[in-house]
Steps between C-alpha positions, in 0.01 A plus 500: 500500500783417243758556768321253736481230223865547418594461870295179515656361189856575626403325832388192324817494285696519821304213661537299183876538504521363848272208431692414184838524658697183402720371780699289260626804303835639605520796722831614349652463160877549465623537148874476445685571175870397492703653230678243288440190734606175322362150554840326465643716791192420712554122450883523522498679835190331650704280729674807636172701556339494839173342564282810527593699185492369144468145627178585690347650189603203297378244750196686607338583166546483128843539358488594131842430351460632147307834474516629146419867423478421119638845418824672405678797662399423858593738779411547862203733426330334207528153651338619820214653289451164323484311832258757668266557197513166345571644160771637271631847416287520188197514730647639823693788350822414694748383249812590675640696789564795274355596154617745232349851521477663158475858646815486702682239300580332829377182671251568783374268774189322384315604824620868483204728591563873529157537669627359816780591749755295674516449877870470613587520134490715186366205295151541379327171443157343497327187358307704253675348201406153612185429292376186688389419854737297713454223766536780766222705330261211509568432866409863579175474289413161662532667844295811396807713557568386855800272438845646558741458215870587555800457276872538562789433265845638414375594162244782460300384210481134621365623841238714320380218270468264795294757687278549197249784445315449823775416749552676827867592440809404308860570620840454351861594575597830332818481295617862607454506870428144605167583671189292465301702242148513363265687275215733589274283289472278799351673805635288782849535659545236772650659820758222530670588171489860576685433835743282317581781257567746780641290780696234316564604144716303261722809460625452859534121486616419142870588527529248786357216293722240353387211280735191540415130477263410777633145539819317507674520157543119458116463517454688170520252211524537132726817496866529395762449771637851469144637604553318834853624537403857436125523612290808416461798722262773385454824682295814445706805622375852499741608242325293232223696340323178385519318823126474548459346156775250564343413847158449338660237271682324775379211722501741804198688379274195572565545874385857484187400309425222757538746788244730345259207419517370853432853629198525278356164603532586879421873507222499236341170635473363152275197463315594826218701344158349513350335182746665255828385349813708547806471275863571540710503182886464515776533254824309553809439276752224436624665165867454410695781669698681231693741695788268604856494394444208252226362297463165698191554714442142607617533854298815562192324339518203725537734804201699375270197497628381853440853640155528335404167653577649843293802420213280391523306826480832698202610299309179524566480879347848543200403295455187706516692827269780394249353271569136462613317186164313489344847457740626240537441119861542391625495137862562395582546129819560312516787258565244230825620349873474579759763412858375562641667184857598569786538249726199486872548535685533166712194587212269444472619139126482495370682182377854592466852380362837600185640347429876516130607472614850432693391194218265394242776515730744304564237225136422470401862464760548229370192326142615505603844387683354203196294418215743557668847507703681761301538815477388868344155475594355834352662812713315756575175668499335831668163596395254222239732329537753223222752442432658165382861461138452390451866436780490244354199326156656485630823375682318219197277418701183595329173599604413859512128441722541187741724688500255793588218263783713335641579848468146617689357193784757554547465871492121491824503292694685778763303693372384839131499384354146500143603374273797469116499524289787387202604712268422202644142496462463870146626518408264220604204720537237237744265686540382860818711520309815399221428743760466788653824404160671459377403838782707657428815301245772527443626138430841642861544621696240298768592254472444121792264517598245761861371485625176617878498566751216461592314816837607641477850366524814719219751423554874568181701500712824450256726341477693816665521847550302714595230257299179567720180435416138521636170395278273292461145631209275404360238731183451697543306826189351652343741752276393794189613693364381844142512622414408854177565683149377594375237260833477316632141488874401533622430153805534270411586140783463259305573186479835329261749658412836343575813713165636398336217692630618843252791531188289428631224730555728792162660437337149487654405834361815661166451310513859356476623144810469282658822382286637227759424221612162619556289185552156657312248696589416865734214558315181598635351821 
Protein backbone atom coordinates (compact mmCIF):
# COMPACT_ATOMS: atom_id res chain seq x y z
CA UNK A 1 0.00 0.00 0.00
CA UNK A 2 2.77 2.43 0.93
CA UNK A 3 4.58 1.61 -2.31
CA UNK A 4 1.39 2.39 -4.28
CA UNK A 5 0.93 5.75 -2.50
CA UNK A 6 4.56 6.66 -3.18
CA UNK A 7 4.18 5.85 -6.87
CA UNK A 8 1.06 8.00 -7.13
CA UNK A 9 2.75 10.93 -5.38
CA UNK A 10 5.80 10.68 -7.64
CA UNK A 11 3.52 10.66 -10.66
CA UNK A 12 1.73 13.76 -9.41
CA UNK A 13 5.06 15.53 -8.88
CA UNK A 14 6.04 14.70 -12.46
CA UNK A 15 2.72 16.01 -13.80
CA UNK A 16 3.11 19.17 -11.70
CA UNK A 17 6.57 19.75 -13.13
CA UNK A 18 5.26 19.61 -16.68
CA UNK A 19 2.30 21.85 -15.91
CA UNK A 20 4.45 24.40 -14.11
CA UNK A 21 7.18 24.51 -16.78
CA UNK A 22 7.93 28.16 -17.55
CA UNK A 23 8.60 28.78 -21.26
CA UNK A 24 10.15 32.18 -20.46
CA UNK A 25 12.99 30.65 -18.47
CA UNK A 26 16.25 29.92 -20.28
CA UNK A 27 16.89 26.40 -21.49
CA UNK A 28 20.64 26.87 -21.24
CA UNK A 29 22.81 28.99 -18.95
CA UNK A 30 26.39 29.75 -19.96
CA UNK A 31 28.60 31.09 -17.19
CA UNK A 32 31.95 32.53 -18.26
CA UNK A 33 34.77 33.67 -15.97
CA UNK A 34 37.59 35.61 -17.66
CA UNK A 35 40.75 35.90 -15.63
CA UNK A 36 41.88 39.53 -15.16
CA UNK A 37 39.50 41.08 -17.71
CA UNK A 38 39.60 44.89 -17.57
CA UNK A 39 36.89 47.41 -18.44
CA UNK A 40 39.29 49.95 -19.94
CA UNK A 41 40.60 47.39 -22.44
CA UNK A 42 37.04 46.40 -23.38
CA UNK A 43 36.18 50.03 -24.12
CA UNK A 44 39.55 50.80 -25.74
CA UNK A 45 39.28 47.91 -28.18
CA UNK A 46 35.52 48.04 -28.74
CA UNK A 47 35.84 49.53 -32.23
CA UNK A 48 38.19 46.69 -33.23
CA UNK A 49 35.99 43.92 -31.90
CA UNK A 50 33.62 42.12 -34.24
CA UNK A 51 29.86 42.49 -33.94
CA UNK A 52 29.17 39.03 -32.54
CA UNK A 53 31.55 38.78 -29.56
CA UNK A 54 32.01 41.31 -26.78
CA UNK A 55 29.92 43.85 -28.69
CA UNK A 56 26.99 41.44 -28.92
CA UNK A 57 27.09 40.95 -25.16
CA UNK A 58 27.37 44.70 -24.60
CA UNK A 59 24.60 45.65 -27.02
CA UNK A 60 22.32 42.72 -26.23
CA UNK A 61 22.14 42.89 -22.46
CA UNK A 62 23.51 44.58 -19.36
CA UNK A 63 27.10 45.79 -19.36
CA UNK A 64 28.35 46.34 -15.80
CA UNK A 65 31.48 48.46 -16.06
CA UNK A 66 32.57 48.53 -12.43
CA UNK A 67 32.22 45.24 -10.56
CA UNK A 68 33.85 45.50 -7.12
CA UNK A 69 34.78 42.40 -5.14
CA UNK A 70 35.30 44.46 -1.96
CA UNK A 71 38.10 42.18 -0.82
CA UNK A 72 41.90 41.94 -0.78
CA UNK A 73 44.19 39.21 -2.14
CA UNK A 74 42.02 38.05 -5.03
CA UNK A 75 43.06 35.19 -7.27
CA UNK A 76 41.40 33.09 -9.96
CA UNK A 77 39.94 30.63 -7.45
CA UNK A 78 38.56 32.78 -4.63
CA UNK A 79 37.08 35.30 -7.08
CA UNK A 80 35.24 32.50 -8.89
CA UNK A 81 33.91 31.27 -5.55
CA UNK A 82 32.64 34.77 -4.73
CA UNK A 83 30.76 35.03 -8.04
CA UNK A 84 29.25 31.53 -7.90
CA UNK A 85 28.29 31.52 -4.18
CA UNK A 86 27.46 35.19 -3.72
CA UNK A 87 29.57 35.38 -0.58
CA UNK A 88 33.13 35.81 0.63
CA UNK A 89 35.87 33.45 1.80
CA UNK A 90 34.95 33.93 5.44
CA UNK A 91 31.70 32.11 4.63
CA UNK A 92 32.60 29.96 1.61
CA UNK A 93 35.84 28.51 2.99
CA UNK A 94 37.79 29.41 -0.18
CA UNK A 95 40.25 32.20 0.74
CA UNK A 96 42.90 31.46 -1.89
CA UNK A 97 44.10 28.96 -4.45
CA UNK A 98 46.40 27.46 -1.82
CA UNK A 99 46.49 27.56 1.98
CA UNK A 100 49.21 26.71 4.49
CA UNK A 101 49.15 23.20 5.92
CA UNK A 102 50.52 23.04 9.49
CA UNK A 103 51.25 19.32 9.31
CA UNK A 104 53.48 19.39 6.23
CA UNK A 105 54.62 23.04 6.54
CA UNK A 106 53.72 23.40 2.86
CA UNK A 107 50.92 25.17 1.00
CA UNK A 108 48.25 22.80 -0.33
CA UNK A 109 45.49 23.44 -2.90
CA UNK A 110 42.34 24.61 -1.15
CA UNK A 111 40.29 21.91 -2.91
CA UNK A 112 42.77 19.08 -2.25
CA UNK A 113 40.84 15.95 -1.32
CA UNK A 114 42.79 12.69 -0.82
CA UNK A 115 39.50 10.77 -0.77
CA UNK A 116 39.21 11.25 -4.54
CA UNK A 117 41.28 10.11 -7.49
CA UNK A 118 42.29 11.95 -10.63
CA UNK A 119 41.22 10.97 -14.13
CA UNK A 120 44.00 11.75 -16.66
CA UNK A 121 45.91 13.33 -13.73
CA UNK A 122 47.50 12.58 -10.36
CA UNK A 123 45.74 15.58 -8.81
CA UNK A 124 43.11 14.78 -6.18
CA UNK A 125 40.47 17.50 -5.96
CA UNK A 126 36.83 17.90 -5.00
CA UNK A 127 34.51 20.76 -3.99
CA UNK A 128 34.24 19.38 -0.42
CA UNK A 129 36.04 22.41 1.07
CA UNK A 130 33.48 24.77 -0.50
CA UNK A 131 31.02 25.34 2.34
CA UNK A 132 28.21 27.05 0.38
CA UNK A 133 25.97 26.08 -2.51
CA UNK A 134 26.62 27.63 -5.91
CA UNK A 135 24.53 28.87 -8.82
CA UNK A 136 25.14 25.50 -10.47
CA UNK A 137 23.99 23.57 -7.40
CA UNK A 138 20.75 25.53 -7.27
CA UNK A 139 20.06 24.81 -10.96
CA UNK A 140 20.44 21.09 -10.27
CA UNK A 141 18.12 21.30 -7.27
CA UNK A 142 15.58 23.29 -9.30
CA UNK A 143 15.55 20.58 -11.97
CA UNK A 144 15.27 17.75 -9.42
CA UNK A 145 18.65 16.48 -10.55
CA UNK A 146 17.74 16.25 -14.24
CA UNK A 147 19.67 19.29 -15.47
CA UNK A 148 23.13 18.74 -16.96
CA UNK A 149 25.93 20.87 -15.49
CA UNK A 150 29.34 20.92 -17.17
CA UNK A 151 32.45 22.96 -16.50
CA UNK A 152 35.68 23.46 -18.45
CA UNK A 153 38.63 25.74 -17.67
CA UNK A 154 42.42 25.71 -17.90
CA UNK A 155 42.60 25.91 -14.10
CA UNK A 156 41.52 22.86 -12.10
CA UNK A 157 40.03 24.53 -9.07
CA UNK A 158 38.21 27.17 -11.07
CA UNK A 159 36.58 24.40 -13.11
CA UNK A 160 35.51 22.56 -9.95
CA UNK A 161 34.05 25.60 -8.22
CA UNK A 162 32.05 26.45 -11.35
CA UNK A 163 30.71 22.87 -11.46
CA UNK A 164 29.78 23.04 -7.79
CA UNK A 165 28.86 20.11 -5.58
CA UNK A 166 26.10 18.75 -7.79
CA UNK A 167 27.58 19.24 -11.26
CA UNK A 168 27.82 16.52 -13.88
CA UNK A 169 31.52 17.01 -14.58
CA UNK A 170 34.44 19.42 -14.37
CA UNK A 171 37.47 19.27 -16.65
CA UNK A 172 40.74 21.21 -16.76
CA UNK A 173 44.09 21.05 -18.57
CA UNK A 174 46.69 19.08 -16.63
CA UNK A 175 50.02 20.86 -16.08
CA UNK A 176 52.09 17.72 -16.55
CA UNK A 177 50.65 15.99 -19.63
CA UNK A 178 48.35 18.57 -21.24
CA UNK A 179 45.35 16.25 -21.15
CA UNK A 180 41.88 17.35 -20.17
CA UNK A 181 41.64 15.98 -16.63
CA UNK A 182 38.98 15.55 -13.97
CA UNK A 183 38.31 14.05 -10.56
CA UNK A 184 36.41 10.90 -9.61
CA UNK A 185 34.19 13.11 -7.45
CA UNK A 186 32.19 13.75 -10.63
CA UNK A 187 30.73 10.66 -12.24
CA UNK A 188 30.35 11.76 -15.85
CA UNK A 189 33.13 11.83 -18.45
CA UNK A 190 31.76 13.13 -21.77
CA UNK A 191 32.82 10.96 -24.70
CA UNK A 192 33.86 13.99 -26.74
CA UNK A 193 36.58 14.96 -24.27
CA UNK A 194 37.83 11.39 -23.92
CA UNK A 195 38.16 11.17 -27.68
CA UNK A 196 40.00 14.51 -27.70
CA UNK A 197 42.52 13.23 -25.16
CA UNK A 198 43.25 10.11 -27.20
CA UNK A 199 42.86 11.26 -30.79
CA UNK A 200 44.06 14.85 -30.64
CA UNK A 201 46.01 15.44 -27.41
CA UNK A 202 47.81 18.71 -26.80
CA UNK A 203 51.05 16.78 -26.46
CA UNK A 204 50.95 16.11 -30.20
CA UNK A 205 49.88 19.61 -31.20
CA UNK A 206 51.53 22.05 -28.81
CA UNK A 207 55.05 22.14 -30.26
CA UNK A 208 53.57 23.32 -33.58
CA UNK A 209 51.66 26.22 -32.01
CA UNK A 210 53.09 29.74 -32.20
CA UNK A 211 51.59 32.83 -30.61
CA UNK A 212 52.30 35.91 -32.71
CA UNK A 213 50.23 39.08 -33.29
CA UNK A 214 46.99 38.16 -34.99
CA UNK A 215 46.60 41.55 -36.75
CA UNK A 216 48.84 43.98 -38.59
CA UNK A 217 51.28 45.62 -36.19
CA UNK A 218 50.24 49.17 -37.11
CA UNK A 219 46.75 48.44 -35.78
CA UNK A 220 47.95 48.00 -32.19
CA UNK A 221 47.90 51.34 -30.42
CA UNK A 222 49.36 52.58 -27.16
CA UNK A 223 52.49 50.41 -27.24
CA UNK A 224 56.16 51.47 -27.55
CA UNK A 225 57.54 51.59 -31.12
CA UNK A 226 60.14 48.89 -30.43
CA UNK A 227 57.35 46.41 -29.63
CA UNK A 228 56.14 46.86 -33.21
CA UNK A 229 59.63 46.55 -34.67
CA UNK A 230 60.28 43.40 -32.65
CA UNK A 231 56.88 41.76 -32.18
CA UNK A 232 56.45 38.89 -29.76
CA UNK A 233 56.72 35.26 -30.75
CA UNK A 234 55.94 32.67 -28.09
CA UNK A 235 56.37 28.93 -28.62
CA UNK A 236 55.90 25.84 -26.45
CA UNK A 237 58.57 23.30 -27.50
CA UNK A 238 58.78 19.80 -26.08
CA UNK A 239 62.12 20.53 -24.40
CA UNK A 240 60.42 22.94 -21.99
CA UNK A 241 59.16 21.07 -18.93
CA UNK A 242 56.71 23.86 -18.08
CA UNK A 243 55.29 24.26 -21.58
CA UNK A 244 51.73 23.32 -20.58
CA UNK A 245 51.74 25.90 -17.80
CA UNK A 246 52.95 28.59 -20.20
CA UNK A 247 50.37 27.53 -22.76
CA UNK A 248 47.58 27.76 -20.18
CA UNK A 249 48.65 31.34 -19.43
CA UNK A 250 48.72 32.34 -23.10
CA UNK A 251 45.95 33.63 -25.36
CA UNK A 252 46.07 30.41 -27.38
CA UNK A 253 44.47 28.36 -24.62
CA UNK A 254 41.15 30.15 -25.17
CA UNK A 255 40.86 28.49 -28.58
CA UNK A 256 41.24 25.05 -27.00
CA UNK A 257 38.61 25.89 -24.40
CA UNK A 258 36.18 27.12 -27.06
CA UNK A 259 36.71 23.97 -29.13
CA UNK A 260 35.73 21.82 -26.15
CA UNK A 261 32.79 24.08 -25.26
CA UNK A 262 31.36 23.84 -28.77
CA UNK A 263 31.85 20.06 -28.73
CA UNK A 264 29.87 19.93 -25.49
CA UNK A 265 27.03 22.08 -26.81
CA UNK A 266 26.62 19.94 -29.92
CA UNK A 267 27.37 16.42 -28.69
CA UNK A 268 25.61 16.70 -25.32
CA UNK A 269 22.66 18.63 -26.82
CA UNK A 270 22.79 21.18 -24.02
CA UNK A 271 19.66 23.26 -23.63
CA UNK A 272 17.56 20.73 -25.48
CA UNK A 273 16.23 18.82 -22.50
CA UNK A 274 12.55 19.22 -21.64
CA UNK A 275 11.53 21.41 -18.71
CA UNK A 276 14.97 21.66 -17.08
CA UNK A 277 17.83 24.12 -17.32
CA UNK A 278 21.27 22.93 -18.44
CA UNK A 279 24.43 24.88 -17.71
CA UNK A 280 27.86 25.16 -19.29
CA UNK A 281 30.61 26.92 -17.33
CA UNK A 282 33.72 28.19 -19.11
CA UNK A 283 37.01 29.65 -17.93
CA UNK A 284 39.01 31.98 -20.20
CA UNK A 285 42.05 34.20 -19.60
CA UNK A 286 43.42 37.56 -20.72
CA UNK A 287 45.95 37.74 -17.88
CA UNK A 288 49.27 39.48 -18.64
CA UNK A 289 51.66 36.95 -20.13
CA UNK A 290 54.78 36.90 -17.95
CA UNK A 291 56.95 34.51 -19.92
CA UNK A 292 58.21 36.94 -22.55
CA UNK A 293 61.70 38.36 -22.98
CA UNK A 294 60.78 41.70 -21.42
CA UNK A 295 58.32 43.01 -18.87
CA UNK A 296 56.21 45.06 -21.33
CA UNK A 297 53.09 42.98 -21.93
CA UNK A 298 50.85 45.56 -23.61
CA UNK A 299 51.05 44.16 -27.13
CA UNK A 300 50.30 40.63 -25.91
CA UNK A 301 47.39 41.97 -23.85
CA UNK A 302 45.74 43.69 -26.80
CA UNK A 303 46.19 40.58 -28.88
CA UNK A 304 44.69 38.45 -26.08
CA UNK A 305 41.54 40.59 -26.04
CA UNK A 306 41.18 40.53 -29.81
CA UNK A 307 41.67 36.77 -29.91
CA UNK A 308 39.19 36.23 -27.07
CA UNK A 309 36.62 38.34 -28.91
CA UNK A 310 36.95 35.93 -31.81
CA UNK A 311 36.48 32.93 -29.54
CA UNK A 312 33.37 34.48 -27.99
CA UNK A 313 32.02 35.00 -31.50
CA UNK A 314 32.56 31.29 -32.26
CA UNK A 315 30.92 30.27 -28.98
CA UNK A 316 27.90 32.54 -29.37
CA UNK A 317 27.40 31.40 -32.95
CA UNK A 318 27.34 27.76 -31.81
CA UNK A 319 24.82 28.60 -29.10
CA UNK A 320 22.66 30.47 -31.60
CA UNK A 321 22.65 27.56 -34.03
CA UNK A 322 22.10 24.83 -31.43
CA UNK A 323 19.81 26.33 -28.77
CA UNK A 324 19.09 29.89 -29.81
CA UNK A 325 20.26 33.00 -28.01
CA UNK A 326 16.66 33.73 -27.04
CA UNK A 327 16.68 30.50 -25.05
CA UNK A 328 20.04 31.13 -23.40
CA UNK A 329 21.14 33.16 -20.39
CA UNK A 330 24.79 34.19 -20.65
CA UNK A 331 26.86 35.89 -18.00
CA UNK A 332 30.52 36.82 -18.35
CA UNK A 333 32.43 38.12 -15.32
CA UNK A 334 36.01 39.21 -14.72
CA UNK A 335 37.93 37.66 -11.84
CA UNK A 336 38.28 41.19 -10.52
CA UNK A 337 42.02 41.60 -10.07
CA UNK A 338 44.98 42.46 -12.28
CA UNK A 339 48.51 41.18 -11.83
CA UNK A 340 50.96 43.00 -14.08
CA UNK A 341 53.70 43.17 -11.45
CA UNK A 342 57.08 43.04 -13.18
CA UNK A 343 60.44 44.36 -12.03
CA UNK A 344 61.27 47.73 -13.58
CA UNK A 345 64.66 48.17 -15.19
CA UNK A 346 67.31 49.74 -12.94
CA UNK A 347 67.80 52.63 -15.37
CA UNK A 348 64.44 54.08 -14.34
CA UNK A 349 65.67 54.42 -10.73
CA UNK A 350 62.30 53.61 -9.20
CA UNK A 351 62.71 52.85 -5.47
CA UNK A 352 62.76 49.12 -4.85
CA UNK A 353 64.21 46.37 -2.72
CA UNK A 354 63.98 42.64 -2.07
CA UNK A 355 62.16 41.12 0.88
CA UNK A 356 62.97 37.59 2.02
CA UNK A 357 60.24 35.73 3.91
CA UNK A 358 62.81 33.20 5.13
CA UNK A 359 64.89 35.93 6.71
CA UNK A 360 61.81 37.63 8.17
CA UNK A 361 60.61 34.40 9.79
CA UNK A 362 64.06 33.70 11.24
CA UNK A 363 64.38 37.21 12.67
CA UNK A 364 60.88 37.07 14.13
CA UNK A 365 61.54 33.76 15.86
CA UNK A 366 64.80 35.13 17.31
CA UNK A 367 62.98 38.20 18.59
CA UNK A 368 60.22 36.20 20.24
CA UNK A 369 62.80 33.83 21.74
CA UNK A 370 64.64 36.77 23.26
CA UNK A 371 61.39 38.16 24.65
CA UNK A 372 59.69 34.99 25.90
CA UNK A 373 62.45 32.40 26.17
CA UNK A 374 64.28 30.31 23.57
CA UNK A 375 61.79 28.19 21.58
CA UNK A 376 60.14 27.69 18.19
CA UNK A 377 57.45 30.37 18.06
CA UNK A 378 56.91 30.56 14.31
CA UNK A 379 55.32 27.54 12.67
CA UNK A 380 55.79 28.73 9.10
CA UNK A 381 54.71 31.17 6.40
CA UNK A 382 53.14 31.33 2.96
CA UNK A 383 52.99 34.33 0.64
CA UNK A 384 51.97 37.28 2.86
CA UNK A 385 50.99 35.22 5.93
CA UNK A 386 53.04 34.21 8.98
CA UNK A 387 51.75 31.42 11.22
CA UNK A 388 52.69 31.19 14.89
CA UNK A 389 53.15 27.85 16.66
CA UNK A 390 50.08 27.77 18.90
CA UNK A 391 51.25 24.62 20.66
CA UNK A 392 54.40 26.43 21.82
CA UNK A 393 52.39 29.41 23.05
CA UNK A 394 49.99 27.16 24.95
CA UNK A 395 52.82 25.16 26.51
CA UNK A 396 54.47 28.37 27.71
CA UNK A 397 51.20 29.84 28.94
CA UNK A 398 51.40 32.83 26.59
CA UNK A 399 48.37 34.78 25.44
CA UNK A 400 47.91 34.46 21.67
CA UNK A 401 46.70 38.03 21.13
CA UNK A 402 49.67 39.40 23.11
CA UNK A 403 52.20 37.42 21.05
CA UNK A 404 50.46 38.41 17.83
CA UNK A 405 50.79 42.03 18.88
CA UNK A 406 54.48 41.62 19.75
CA UNK A 407 55.12 39.91 16.41
CA UNK A 408 53.18 42.55 14.51
CA UNK A 409 55.11 45.41 16.11
CA UNK A 410 58.42 43.74 15.23
CA UNK A 411 57.70 42.74 11.63
CA UNK A 412 56.20 46.10 10.67
CA UNK A 413 59.62 47.69 11.26
CA UNK A 414 61.27 45.55 8.56
CA UNK A 415 62.29 47.21 5.29
CA UNK A 416 59.78 46.55 2.55
CA UNK A 417 56.86 46.06 4.94
CA UNK A 418 54.18 48.73 4.63
CA UNK A 419 51.83 47.39 7.31
CA UNK A 420 51.03 44.30 9.34
CA UNK A 421 47.66 43.20 10.66
CA UNK A 422 47.17 40.46 13.23
CA UNK A 423 44.38 37.95 12.85
CA UNK A 424 42.90 39.20 16.11
CA UNK A 425 42.74 42.71 14.65
CA UNK A 426 41.22 41.48 11.39
CA UNK A 427 38.54 39.34 13.04
CA UNK A 428 37.60 42.35 15.20
CA UNK A 429 36.77 44.33 12.01
CA UNK A 430 36.81 47.80 13.55
CA UNK A 431 37.49 49.71 10.31
CA UNK A 432 36.39 49.48 6.64
CA UNK A 433 39.95 48.41 5.75
CA UNK A 434 39.87 45.53 8.22
CA UNK A 435 36.43 44.46 6.98
CA UNK A 436 37.75 44.37 3.41
CA UNK A 437 40.67 42.22 4.50
CA UNK A 438 38.50 40.03 6.72
CA UNK A 439 36.07 39.15 3.92
CA UNK A 440 38.92 37.52 2.04
CA UNK A 441 40.12 35.35 4.91
CA UNK A 442 38.85 32.12 6.38
CA UNK A 443 39.79 32.31 10.09
CA UNK A 444 40.16 28.53 10.08
CA UNK A 445 43.11 28.69 7.66
CA UNK A 446 44.39 32.27 8.02
CA UNK A 447 47.81 33.17 9.36
CA UNK A 448 48.37 35.04 12.62
CA UNK A 449 49.96 37.94 10.74
CA UNK A 450 49.08 39.37 7.34
CA UNK A 451 51.84 41.46 5.80
CA UNK A 452 51.35 44.29 3.33
CA UNK A 453 54.44 45.04 1.28
CA UNK A 454 55.70 48.34 -0.10
CA UNK A 455 54.92 49.02 -3.77
CA UNK A 456 57.90 48.41 -6.05
CA UNK A 457 59.47 45.75 -3.84
CA UNK A 458 60.26 42.22 -4.97
CA UNK A 459 59.02 39.59 -2.55
CA UNK A 460 60.73 36.21 -2.30
CA UNK A 461 58.73 33.53 -0.52
CA UNK A 462 61.93 31.51 -0.11
CA UNK A 463 61.11 29.44 2.96
CA UNK A 464 60.80 26.38 0.68
CA UNK A 465 61.45 25.36 -2.89
CA UNK A 466 60.49 26.34 -5.46
CA UNK A 467 60.91 29.99 -4.48
CA UNK A 468 57.79 32.05 -5.17
CA UNK A 469 58.65 35.56 -6.36
CA UNK A 470 56.40 38.47 -7.17
CA UNK A 471 56.57 42.22 -7.65
CA UNK A 472 54.35 44.47 -5.53
CA UNK A 473 52.21 46.86 -7.51
CA UNK A 474 49.06 48.50 -6.21
CA UNK A 475 46.17 49.53 -8.40
CA UNK A 476 42.63 48.33 -8.95
CA UNK A 477 41.41 48.85 -12.52
CA UNK A 478 37.68 48.68 -13.10
CA UNK A 479 36.54 45.17 -14.01
CA UNK A 480 33.39 44.29 -15.98
CA UNK A 481 30.54 41.82 -16.19
CA UNK A 482 27.94 41.14 -18.90
CA UNK A 483 24.51 39.56 -18.55
CA UNK A 484 22.43 38.72 -21.64
CA UNK A 485 19.34 36.58 -21.84
CA UNK A 486 15.54 36.35 -21.58
CA UNK A 487 14.10 39.27 -19.65
CA UNK A 488 17.41 41.13 -19.42
CA UNK A 489 17.23 44.68 -20.84
CA UNK A 490 19.95 46.43 -22.83
CA UNK A 491 21.72 48.76 -20.45
CA UNK A 492 25.14 50.13 -19.53
CA UNK A 493 25.69 50.51 -15.80
CA UNK A 494 28.74 52.61 -14.86
CA UNK A 495 28.09 52.67 -11.12
CA UNK A 496 29.76 50.28 -8.70
CA UNK A 497 28.16 46.84 -8.42
CA UNK A 498 29.12 44.27 -5.80
CA UNK A 499 30.45 40.98 -7.17
CA UNK A 500 28.31 39.22 -4.56
CA UNK A 501 25.21 40.50 -6.37
CA UNK A 502 25.98 38.46 -9.51
CA UNK A 503 24.77 35.10 -8.16
CA UNK A 504 21.41 36.34 -6.83
CA UNK A 505 20.88 38.33 -10.03
CA UNK A 506 21.46 35.31 -12.26
CA UNK A 507 19.23 33.24 -9.96
CA UNK A 508 16.53 35.89 -10.14
CA UNK A 509 16.56 35.90 -13.95
CA UNK A 510 16.10 32.11 -13.91
CA UNK A 511 13.53 32.38 -11.08
CA UNK A 512 15.31 29.86 -8.90
CA UNK A 513 16.67 30.08 -5.38
CA UNK A 514 19.84 32.05 -4.79
CA UNK A 515 22.83 30.09 -3.43
CA UNK A 516 22.27 29.36 0.25
CA UNK A 517 24.92 31.83 1.44
CA UNK A 518 24.25 34.69 -1.00
CA UNK A 519 24.81 37.89 0.96
CA UNK A 520 23.53 40.48 -1.51
CA UNK A 521 20.29 41.38 -3.26
CA UNK A 522 19.77 40.94 -7.01
CA UNK A 523 20.60 43.86 -9.26
CA UNK A 524 17.42 45.75 -10.17
CA UNK A 525 17.15 46.14 -13.95
